[in-house]
C-alpha positions in Angstrom: 130.6 105.4 205.2 133.0 108.3 204.4 135.4 105.8 202.6 132.5 104.5 200.6 131.4 108.0 199.6 135.0 108.9 198.7 135.2 105.7 196.6 132.0 106.6 194.6 133.1 110.1 194.1 136.6 108.8 192.8 134.9 106.4 190.5 132.4 109.1 189.2 135.3 111.3 188.4 137.2 108.6 186.5 134.3 107.0 184.7 131.8 109.8 183.9 128.5 108.5 182.7 125.4 110.4 182.0 121.8 109.2 181.5 119.2 111.3 180.0 115.8 110.5 181.3 113.9 113.3 179.6 111.2 112.5 177.1 112.7 112.3 173.6 116.3 112.6 175.0 116.1 116.4 174.8 119.2 116.9 176.9 121.5 114.5 174.8 123.2 114.6 171.5 121.8 112.6 168.5 123.5 109.3 167.8 125.1 110.8 164.6 126.7 113.6 166.5 128.1 111.2 169.1 129.6 108.9 166.5 131.1 112.0 164.9 132.7 113.1 168.2 133.9 109.6 169.0 135.6 109.3 165.6 137.5 112.5 165.6 141.3 112.1 164.8 142.1 115.8 165.6 141.3 118.3 168.2 138.3 120.6 167.7 137.7 123.8 169.7 134.4 125.5 170.0 134.6 129.2 170.8 131.3 131.0 171.7 131.1 134.7 171.8 128.3 136.0 174.2 127.4 139.1 176.1 124.1 137.6 177.4 124.8 135.2 180.3 121.8 133.0 179.6 122.9 132.4 175.9 126.5 131.6 177.2 125.0 129.2 179.7 123.0 127.4 176.8 126.0 127.3 174.6 128.1 125.8 177.5 125.6 123.2 178.2 125.6 122.2 174.5 129.3 122.2 174.3 129.7 120.2 177.5 127.6 117.4 175.7 130.2 117.3 172.9 132.9 117.3 175.5 131.4 114.3 177.3 131.2 112.5 173.9 134.9 113.1 173.1 138.0 114.2 174.8 139.2 115.7 171.5 136.5 118.6 171.8 137.0 121.6 173.9 135.2 124.8 174.3 135.6 128.3 175.5 132.9 131.0 176.3 134.1 134.5 175.5 132.8 137.7 176.5 133.4 140.1 173.5 133.6 143.1 175.6 136.4 141.6 177.8 138.4 140.0 174.9 138.3 142.4 171.9 141.4 140.9 170.4 139.8 137.6 170.0 136.7 139.3 168.4 139.0 140.9 165.9 141.0 137.7 165.3 138.0 135.6 164.5 136.0 138.5 162.8 133.1 138.3 165.2 130.3 140.8 164.2 127.8 140.2 167.0 127.1 138.4 170.2 126.0 134.8 169.7 128.5 133.8 167.1 130.4 130.6 167.3 133.7 129.7 165.8 134.6 126.0 165.3 138.4 125.4 164.9 140.4 122.4 164.0 144.0 122.7 162.9 144.2 125.5 160.2 140.4 125.2 159.4 137.8 127.3 161.0 134.1 127.9 160.5 132.0 130.6 161.9 128.3 130.1 162.8 125.6 132.6 163.5 123.7 131.1 166.4 124.0 127.4 167.6 122.2 124.3 167.7 123.3 120.7 167.5 122.9 120.4 163.7 124.9 123.5 163.0 127.7 122.6 165.4 127.9 119.0 164.1 128.0 120.2 160.5 130.6 122.8 161.3 132.8 120.1 163.0 132.5 117.9 159.8 133.4 120.9 157.7 136.6 121.7 159.6 137.8 118.1 160.1 136.9 116.7 156.6 139.9 116.6 154.2 138.0 116.2 151.0 134.8 117.5 149.6 131.9 115.0 149.0 129.8 115.4 145.9 126.5 114.3 145.0 125.5 114.3 141.3 122.1 114.6 139.8 121.7 113.5 136.2 120.5 115.9 133.6 119.8 115.9 129.8 116.8 113.4 129.5 114.1 115.4 131.1 115.1 114.9 134.6 113.8 117.4 137.3 115.6 120.5 137.8 117.7 121.4 140.9 116.7 125.1 140.6 113.0 124.5 140.5 111.3 125.1 143.8 107.9 123.9 142.6 106.5 120.5 143.1 108.4 119.0 140.2 111.8 120.5 141.3 114.6 119.4 143.4 115.5 122.7 145.1 114.5 121.6 148.5 116.4 118.3 148.2 119.5 120.2 147.1 119.3 122.5 150.0 118.9 119.5 152.5 121.9 117.7 150.9 124.1 120.9 151.1 123.1 121.3 154.9 124.7 118.0 155.3 128.1 119.4 153.9 127.9 117.8 150.5 128.4 119.7 147.3 125.6 119.2 144.7 126.5 119.2 141.0 124.8 118.0 137.8 126.0 115.6 135.4 124.8 115.4 131.8 125.8 112.0 130.3 124.6 113.2 126.8 127.3 115.9 126.6 130.0 113.5 127.9 129.3 110.9 125.2 
């Protein structure tokens, strides 16, 4: 019996698998975040600066999900009061800020959720900027109009996905 228990423990350590049985998979990353984590070619480090232990625990649980998805992702919870040098190094202004690092790139977040962390990972690992163009010049809707006829909300949603939004006027280019 002890040998069987030892074998199960060994296999669990070597082949870690998790199943989220919560309704709506509340305790798992979205498929897009998992694909991103699995496709990483470089190491990413998540640094969370927290004075509140409950916030630190929430961040640690979220970061652990990323860690389970990819061995390229690591994380560290830092108490700003215990490590003021790191606070100064990364320009941390308050508890609850996250720094996402990869190579020479870094991005600071105020607060954390899966969408913000995933977008920050994309930002620090992406080599080139992706651009979405909207045509103008023939009565198309405006990107700066927040009314029902404008595209300001769409522009904001696209920018949240780490794309640059620009306009293109084909009349001027002709």
